[in-house]
N, C-alpha and C positions, 0 to 999 in steps of 0.2 A: 560925442555922445556923453550924456551926463545922467547918472542915476539919482533918483530921489529916494527919500527914506522908505517909502512904501515898497519900492522895487527891491531895495536891499532886504527888507523883511521877507518879501516873496522869494527871493533867491535863497535866503537862509531856510525858509520853510521847504523849498524844493530839495535842498541839500540835506534836509533833516538836521540842521544845526540850530541849537537853541541860542538865540541872541537876545541879550537884555536890552532894554530901551536905551540905556546909557551908552551902549556899545554901537548903536546903529550909526551915529554921526561919524565915529572913527572909521567904521567899516565902509561907510559911504565915501569918505575921502580916499581910503585905500583903493577901493574898487574903481573909483573915477580916475585915480592916478594910473592904475593898470590899464584901463581902457584908453587913456590918453597916450600911454606908451605904445600900445598896439596900433593906434591911429598914426603915430609917428613912424612906426615901422612900415606901415603900408605906403608911406610917401617915398620910401627909398626906391630908387630906380634900379631894377633888376634885369632889364632887357639885355640879353646877350651874356649874362653871367651863367657860367656852367654850374650845375648843382654839384655839391661835394659828394664824393662817393659815400654811400651809406651801407648798411649791413646787407641790404638786398642785393647789391652788386658784388659783394665780397665772397670769395670762395673760402669756405671754412676748412680748416685742417680736419681731416677725419682720422679717427683712431678705431681700432678694432673694439667691438662691443663685447667685452668679456666680463663675466661676473667673477669677482674675486672677493676674498675676505679682507683685503687690504694688507695682509701679512703683518699686522700690528698687534696680535694677540697678547704677547708678553708686555708690550709697552702700555696697552690699555689696562691690563690687570695690575700693572705697577701702581696705578692710582687707587686701587681697591683697598679700603680699610681692612677688609677680611676677604679671604678667598677660599674656595673649596676645590679640592682636587679629587678626581675619580678616574676610572679607566677611560672615559671619553674625553678628558681634558681638564682644564682649570676654569673656574667660573667665579663670578661675584657671589659672595655669601651674604645673605640678608637675614635679619631676624625673622622668626616665625610670627605671622600676624594673625593667624587663625588658631583658635584653641580647640 
């Protein structure tokens, strides 16, 4: 299968990609190369080849779904240029932005 310049423009329009006229020839060559590679792959004999195990067949490790704060409060606040402390804890201090 080979794409002409008009088909490349149509593909670009469908993908909502702006393509300049001087880029059409380059893209035409690249897309034709991709299609040739796909045609080459379709020629590979796959009869009797077992598919590789994919994510659908894998049993995922499960963990308990617990909400935590990450226990990194002090490490996170160590990056703060300024911090405020009160009875509820320590927080990032930011300049007042509303007068």
